C-alpha positions in Angstrom: -26.9 49.9 20.1 -28.2 49.3 24.0 -28.8 45.3 23.0 -24.8 45.4 22.2 -24.0 47.5 25.7 -26.3 44.8 27.4 -24.4 41.9 26.0 -20.6 43.7 26.2 -20.5 44.9 29.9 -23.2 46.4 31.2 -23.6 45.8 34.7 -26.2 43.8 35.7 -26.3 44.8 39.6 -28.8 48.0 39.7 -26.4 49.5 42.4 -23.2 49.0 40.0 -25.7 50.9 37.1 -26.4 53.4 39.2 -23.2 54.7 40.2 -21.9 53.8 36.5 -24.4 56.4 35.5 -23.7 58.7 38.1 -20.2 58.5 37.7 -20.5 58.8 33.8 -23.6 61.9 34.5 -21.1 64.2 36.8 -17.7 63.8 34.7 -19.9 65.0 31.0 -22.4 67.0 32.4 -21.3 69.7 30.2 -21.8 67.3 26.8 -24.9 65.4 27.8 -26.5 68.9 29.0 -25.7 70.7 25.5 -26.7 67.6 23.8 -30.1 67.4 25.2 -30.6 71.4 24.2 -29.6 70.4 20.9 -32.2 67.8 21.0 -35.0 69.8 22.2 -34.1 73.4 20.4 -32.9 72.4 17.3 -36.4 70.9 16.2 -38.0 74.1 18.1 -36.1 76.4 15.8 -36.3 74.2 12.8 -40.1 74.2 13.3 -40.1 78.0 13.9 -37.9 78.6 10.4 -40.6 75.9 8.7 -43.3 77.7 10.4 -42.2 81.7 8.9 -41.7 80.1 5.5 -44.9 78.0 5.3 -47.4 79.5 7.2 -46.5 83.2 7.2 -45.9 84.2 3.5 -48.5 81.2 2.5 -51.4 81.3 5.1 -54.1 80.8 2.6 -52.9 78.0 1.3 -53.9 74.9 3.1 -51.6 73.0 1.1 -48.5 74.4 2.6 -50.0 74.1 6.1 -50.3 71.1 5.8 -47.0 70.2 4.3 -45.4 72.5 7.6 -47.2 69.7 9.6 -45.9 67.2 7.6 -42.2 68.5 7.8 -42.1 69.0 11.6 -43.4 65.3 12.0 -40.8 64.2 9.6 -37.9 65.7 11.6 -38.8 64.8 14.6 -39.5 61.4 13.5 -35.9 60.9 11.8 -34.2 62.4 14.7 -36.1 60.8 17.3 -36.4 63.9 19.6 -39.1 62.5 20.6 -40.5 58.7 21.3 -41.8 57.7 17.4 -45.5 57.1 19.0 -45.3 60.5 20.7 -44.6 62.2 17.6 -47.1 60.2 15.8 -49.6 61.4 18.0 -49.1 65.0 16.8 -51.6 65.4 14.2 -53.6 65.9 16.9 -52.1 69.3 17.9 -50.8 70.6 14.5 -53.9 70.0 12.6 -56.5 71.5 14.3 -53.8 74.4 15.0 -53.0 74.7 11.2 -56.9 74.7 10.2 -56.2 71.4 8.2 -58.5 69.0 9.7 -60.9 68.9 13.3 -59.8 67.5 16.3 -62.3 65.1 16.4 -61.6 64.3 12.7 -58.0 63.5 13.5 -58.8 61.5 16.5 -60.7 59.3 14.4 -58.1 57.9 12.4 -56.2 56.6 15.9 -58.6 53.6 16.3 -60.2 52.7 12.7 -60.3 49.2 10.9 -57.0 48.6 10.3 -55.9 49.3 13.5 -58.1 46.4 14.9 -56.8 44.0 12.4 -53.1 45.0 13.4 -54.8 44.3 17.6 -56.2 41.4 16.6 -53.3 39.8 14.8 -51.0 40.7 17.8 -53.3 39.2 20.0 -52.6 36.1 18.2 -49.2 36.0 18.2 -49.3 36.7 21.7 -51.2 34.1 22.8 -48.7 31.7 20.5 -46.0 32.9 22.2 -47.4 32.6 25.4 -47.7 28.5 25.4 -44.3 28.5 23.5 -46.1 27.4 20.4 -43.3 28.8 18.4 -40.8 27.2 19.5 -41.7 23.7 18.8 -42.6 24.8 15.4 -39.1 26.5 15.0 -37.2 22.6 16.5 -39.5 20.6 14.3 -38.5 22.0 11.4 -34.3 22.4 12.2 -34.2 19.3 13.6 -35.1 17.9 9.8 -33.4 19.7 7.9 -30.2 18.0 8.2 -26.6 19.1 9.8 -25.0 20.5 6.9 -23.9 24.1 7.1 -25.5 25.4 4.3 -28.7 23.4 4.8 -28.7 24.2 8.6 -28.9 28.3 7.7 -31.5 27.7 5.1 -33.5 26.0 7.7 -33.0 28.9 10.2 -34.0 31.2 7.4 -37.4 29.1 6.1 -38.4 29.4 10.1 -37.4 32.6 10.5 -39.7 33.7 7.3 -42.6 31.6 8.3 -42.7 32.8 11.9 -42.3 36.2 11.3 -45.5 36.3 8.7 -47.8 35.3 11.5 -46.0 37.3 14.4 -43.8 40.0 15.7 -40.0 40.2 13.4 -38.5 41.2 16.6 -40.1 38.4 18.7 -39.2 35.7 16.1 -35.3 36.8 16.0 -34.9 37.0 19.6 -36.4 33.5 19.6 -34.4 32.5 16.8 -30.5 33.8 17.8 -29.5 32.0 21.0 -31.1 28.7 18.8 -28.2 29.9 16.5 -25.6 30.2 19.2 -26.1 26.9 20.8 -26.0 25.8 17.1 -22.9 27.2 16.3 -21.3 26.3 19.4 -20.9 23.1 18.2 -20.4 23.6 14.2 -17.4 25.0 15.1 -15.9 22.1 16.7 -15.4 21.1 13.2 -12.9 24.6 12.2 -10.7 23.9 15.0 -7.7 24.4 12.5 -9.6 27.7 10.9 -9.8 30.5 12.7 -11.1 32.7 10.0 -14.1 29.7 8.7 -15.3 29.8 12.8 -15.5 33.3 12.5 -17.7 33.3 8.9 -19.9 30.4 9.8 -21.0 31.8 13.4 -21.9 35.1 11.3 -23.9 33.9 8.7 -25.7 31.5 10.9 -26.7 35.0 13.3 -27.1 37.0 10.1 -29.2 35.2 8.4 -32.4 35.3 11.3 -32.4 39.1 10.8 -32.5 39.1 7.0 -34.9 36.3 7.1 -37.4 38.1 9.6 -37.2 41.1 7.7 -38.2 39.4 4.2 -40.4 37.0 5.4 -42.4 39.9 7.3 -43.7 40.9 3.8 -45.4 37.5 3.0 -48.5 38.2 4.8 -50.7 41.2 5.1 -50.0 41.2 8.9 -46.9 40.2 9.0 -45.4 43.8 9.3 -47.2 46.9 10.0 -45.9 49.0 6.9 -48.0 46.2 4.9 -51.1 47.3 6.8 -50.0 51.4 6.2 -50.7 50.9 3.0 -53.8 48.9 3.2 -54.9 51.8 6.0 -54.3 54.7 3.7 -56.4 53.0 0.5 -59.7 53.9 1.8 -58.0 57.4 3.1 -56.5 57.8 -0.4 -59.2 56.6 -3.0 -62.1 56.4 -0.6 -64.6 53.4 0.3 -63.7 51.4 -3.2 -63.1 47.5 -4.0 -59.4 47.6 -4.9 -59.3 43.7 -4.9 -56.5 43.8 -2.4 -57.1 42.0 0.6 -55.8 39.4 2.7 -55.6 36.6 0.1 -54.9 38.3 -3.0 -51.8 40.0 -0.7 -50.6 36.2 0.6 -51.0 35.1 -3.5 -49.4 38.0 -4.6 -46.6 38.8 -2.0 -45.8 34.4 -0.9 -44.0 33.9 -4.2 -42.1 37.2 -4.0 -40.6 36.6 -0.6 -39.5 33.0 -1.4 -37.9 34.5 -3.9 -36.1 37.0 -2.1 -35.5 34.2 0.8 -34.1 32.3 -1.9 -31.6 34.8 -3.2 -30.6 35.7 0.3 -29.6 32.0 1.3 -27.1 31.9 -1.9 -25.5 35.3 -1.0 -25.1 34.5 2.2 -24.0 31.0 1.7 -21.5 32.4 -1.1 -20.1 35.2 1.3 -19.7 32.8 4.3 -20.1 29.4 3.9 -17.6 28.4 1.1 -15.4 25.3 2.4 -17.8 24.7 4.9 -17.9 21.0 6.2 -19.9 18.2 6.0 -22.1 17.0 7.9 -21.6 16.7 11.4 -24.1 14.2 13.4 -23.3 15.9 16.8 -25.6 19.1 15.5 -28.5 16.6 14.8 -28.4 15.5 17.9 -28.5 18.8 19.6 -31.6 19.8 18.0 -33.2 16.3 18.9 -32.1 16.7 22.1 -33.6 20.4 22.7 -36.8 18.9 21.1 -36.9 16.2 23.4 -37.0 18.6 25.9 -39.4 19.8 25.6 -42.5 19.1 27.4 -45.6 16.6 25.8 -48.0 19.2 23.8 -50.2 21.0 26.0 -53.9 21.6 25.4 -53.2 25.1 25.3 -50.5 24.7 22.7 -53.3 22.6 20.5 -56.1 24.9 21.3 -54.1 27.8 19.9 -53.3 26.0 16.6 -56.9 25.4 16.5 -57.9 29.0 16.4 -55.1 29.9 14.6 -55.8 27.8 11.6 -59.6 29.4 12.4 -58.4 33.2 12.2 -56.6 31.9 9.0 -59.0 30.3 7.0 -61.5 33.4 8.2 -58.9 35.6 6.7 -58.9 33.7 3.2 -62.6 32.3 2.6 -63.8 36.0 3.2 -63.4 37.3 0.3 -60.9 34.7 -1.7 -61.1 36.5 -5.3 -61.6 33.2 -7.4 -65.0 32.1 -5.8 -67.2 33.6 -3.6 -66.4 33.4 -0.1 -68.5 33.8 2.9 -68.5 37.4 2.9 -71.0 37.8 0.5 -73.6 35.9 2.7 -73.1 39.1 4.6 -74.2 42.8 4.5 -71.7 44.6 2.2 -68.5 46.1 4.0 -70.0 45.3 7.1 -67.6 42.2 8.2 -64.4 43.0 7.4 -61.1 40.8 7.9 -61.0 43.1 11.4 -64.3 41.3 12.5 -61.9 38.2 12.2 -59.6 39.2 14.3 -61.3 40.5 17.0 -63.4 37.7 16.8 -60.7 35.3 17.3 -59.0 37.7 19.7 -62.1 37.5 22.3 -62.2 33.8 22.5 -58.3 33.4 22.9 -59.7 35.0 26.4 -62.9 32.8 26.8 -61.1 29.5 26.4 -59.4 28.0 29.0 -55.7 26.9 28.8 -56.5 23.4 30.4 -58.6 21.0 29.6 -61.7 21.8 31.2 -63.3 19.1 33.4 -67.0 18.8 32.6 -69.7 18.1 35.0 -67.9 19.1 37.8 -68.4 21.2 40.5 -66.4 24.0 41.6 -65.8 26.8 44.5 -66.0 30.4 43.1 -62.3 30.8 44.2 -61.2 27.9 41.9 -63.1 29.3 38.9 -60.9 32.7 39.7 -57.7 30.5 39.1 -58.8 29.8 36.1 -55.9 30.4 33.3 -57.1 31.3 29.5 -55.1 31.0 26.3 -54.7 34.8 26.9 -55.2 37.3 29.4 -54.8 40.6 30.3 -51.5 40.9 32.5 -49.4 39.0 29.4 -51.2 41.3 26.9 -49.9 44.7 28.9 -46.8 43.2 29.0 -45.8 41.9 25.5 -48.2 44.2 23.2 -46.7 47.2 21.4 -48.9 49.6 22.2 -46.6 52.3 20.7 -47.1 50.9 16.9 -50.5 51.0 17.3 -50.1 55.0 17.8 -47.8 54.9 15.3 -49.8 53.7 12.8 -52.9 55.7 14.0 -50.4 58.8 14.0 -49.8 57.7 10.4 -53.4 57.4 9.2 -53.9 60.8 10.4 -51.3 61.9 8.3 -52.2 60.3 5.4 -55.7 62.0 5.9 -54.6 65.2 6.1 -52.7 65.3 2.8 -55.8 64.3 1.7 -57.9 66.7 2.8 -55.4 69.5 2.3 -55.3 68.8 -1.1 -51.3 68.7 -0.9 -51.1 64.7 -2.3 -52.5 66.1 -5.7 -50.1 69.1 -5.5 -47.2 66.9 -5.4 -48.6 64.3 -7.3 -48.8 67.2 -10.5 -45.5 68.4 -9.7 -44.1 64.7 -9.5 -46.0 64.1 -13.0 -43.4 65.2 -14.9 -41.9 61.8 -14.6 -44.6 60.6 -16.7 -42.7 59.5 -19.9 -40.3 57.2 -17.7 -41.6 53.5 -18.0 -42.8 52.0 -15.0 -39.8 49.8 -14.3 -37.6 53.0 -13.9 -40.1 54.3 -11.3 -40.5 51.8 -9.3 -36.5 51.5 -9.0 -36.2 55.3 -8.3 -38.5 54.9 -5.4 -37.5 51.6 -4.0 -33.7 53.2 -4.0 -35.4 56.5 -1.5 -37.1 54.4 0.4 -34.5 51.7 1.0 -32.0 53.9 1.8 -34.6 56.1 4.1 -35.6 52.6 5.6 -32.1 52.4 6.9 -31.7 54.9 9.4 -36.0 55.5 10.3 -38.7 52.8 11.5 -40.2 50.7 8.8 -43.9 52.3 9.5 -42.8 55.8 9.7 -41.1 55.5 5.8 -44.3 53.7 4.5 -46.2 56.6 6.1 -44.5 59.1 4.6 -44.0 57.9 1.4 -47.1 55.5 0.1 -49.0 58.4 -0.3 -47.1 60.2 -2.6 -46.1 57.2 -4.9 -49.8 56.8 -4.6 -50.7 60.5 -5.9 -48.0 60.2 -8.4 -49.2 57.1 -10.0 -52.8 58.5 -10.3 -51.3 61.8 -12.0 -49.5 59.5 -14.1 -52.7 57.3 -15.2 -50.8 54.2 -13.9 -52.2 51.6 -11.8 -51.6 52.9 -8.1 -50.3 49.6 -7.1 -47.5 49.6 -9.3 -45.5 52.2 -7.0 -47.7 51.6 -3.6 -46.6 47.5 -3.7 -42.8 48.2 -4.7 -42.7 50.7 -2.2 -44.5 49.2 0.6 -42.1 46.1 0.4 -39.1 47.7 0.2 -39.6 49.8 3.9 -39.1 46.0 4.9 -35.5 45.9 3.1 -33.8 47.1 6.0 -30.4 45.2 5.9 -27.6 47.3 5.8 -27.4 48.7 9.2 -27.8 47.6 13.1 -30.4 50.7 13.8 -33.0 49.6 10.4 -34.8 47.4 12.1 -35.3 46.1 15.8 -33.9 42.1 14.2 -30.6 43.8 12.8 -30.0 45.6 16.9 -31.1 42.0 18.0 -28.2 40.2 15.9 -26.0 42.9 16.1 -26.0 42.9 19.9 -25.1 39.2 20.2 -21.3 40.0 19.4 -21.3 37.5 16.2 -21.7 39.8 13.5 -19.4 42.8 12.8 -21.0 46.1 11.5 -19.0 45.2 8.3 -20.5 42.3 7.6 -23.9 43.6 7.8 -23.3 46.4 5.8 -21.7 44.5 2.9 -24.2 42.0 2.7 -26.7 44.0 3.5 -26.2 46.1 0.4 -26.1 43.0 -1.5 -29.4 41.3 -0.7 -30.8 44.8 -1.0 -29.4 45.0 -4.5 -31.0 41.5 -5.1 -34.3 42.2 -3.3 -34.5 45.4 -5.8 -34.0 43.7 -8.7 -36.3 40.5 -7.9 -39.0 43.1 -6.9 -39.2 44.6 -10.1 -38.8 42.0 -12.4 -41.9 40.2 -10.3 -43.9 43.8 -10.6 -43.7 43.9 -14.2 -44.5 39.8 -15.2 -45.6 37.8 -12.5 -47.6 40.1 -10.5 -49.8 40.9 -13.6 -51.3 37.2 -12.9 -52.6 38.3 -9.5 -53.6 42.2 -9.6 -54.7 43.6 -12.9 -51.8 46.1 -13.0 -51.6 46.7 -16.3 -54.8 48.9 -17.1 -55.6 52.4 -15.2 -59.0 51.1 -12.7 -62.1 53.0 -12.4 -61.6 54.0 -8.8 -58.2 55.3 -9.1 -59.3 58.0 -11.3 -59.6 61.7 -10.6 -63.4 61.9 -10.9 -63.9 59.6 -8.7 -60.9 59.3 -6.4 -61.2 61.0 -3.0 -57.4 62.2 -3.5 -59.2 65.6 -5.3 -60.4 68.2 -2.8 
């Protein structure tokens, strides 16, 4: 909503903004003051109420003390009375006070292997954005798709999905929306006598960006934080075991499903908005070609970042590919992980120069100090989402507390009463609940809450944990219905070209399509890449660390 306010008349002048804030605050002081009291007092009252019920009457049950902590954090996350990252730090306070875990044990969860994988991937993405390589890639594809509206929309969706597999969904959307708006300005000239058609076209070409960004994040392990939440919680739930899920197997499993969902979303958007659209428009092709031609010649920095990017992907995919021995077999067991590759390339980004070096050339110390690099700390401080790092850490701490307290086992045994239901029914039920939650709550928070629950539920039913964990994790990214569901949705809504009703109606249809395709995929194609039909030994109670 803040984006829509900014684009719909929020004063650019700081003095005007200050006067507006002062007048509004003085006119509505009682309302604002009461609202702040509700934000602060209600969660505290609820916390006391939960404390009275859980920790006072069941003082000796560690599981209920942990349930109290989880409940408080869930309420704080959903109401956002505190910033999400600040709420994620509460385990450092709550778990030691309630005796669930020591402060030392909780703090270890905030900077672990998975968090460094996320940090390394984000540094790589920031370097791509710094040299503007992502815009060159986007325009290269768009100028080749032609000028017919439905193919332009497909080109936008493909580019957005591919970019969001590797860089932030939010950054991808923020880059693609202005490009889409410039294309819309040209295309609507073909609709001079059809105002309704002009509106539908502009809505389609902007709405498709956030849909593709959300879907594209599922295609790679590092595409969205919710994927990393699942992978990061596996050691906490089952111990340090070989689960066959790594960067390569995730790509082989998730990329085909991402393509199916993307194609389905394109068909839905075409049916909703592009019926009766005009044919080719040569002016659109000229616009794309002109924007591409206006780009400067590919720089040394872009070439270097592209090389580092290819090296990083190769290291991730060939460390332990699964269908042949990777280079990880040559190293001590479990000593080298995907996080090592990510941080190795990240360090080189800070070392390699952004301009072609001149060898055997004497330079003064002052000149050397001004040398720029592919990545620098000021850029990282400006663009790096530290809040997500703390959010991931808080999720891992929460999962560890749920395991250590025995709460996961208790919840799993309670939910195991549904063990007579077929797997596909359980997948539908869990995905519906998760998709409803993720539209009003952060994707990362949703994954943090639900992944441990479904993992324990599957284990108690003696089914492969991935049969429920994977669809639950993917469902966390399927937030298409509300503008507040994800930052890409908010950016698209803030453009002023999409109505809430359009986003809700199309979002519900796309959500149902993604749910249907995911359940069908999990029970057919997914078995080719992962052994989902058998209950693994690492998940059995005698071997699993979920048993306390």
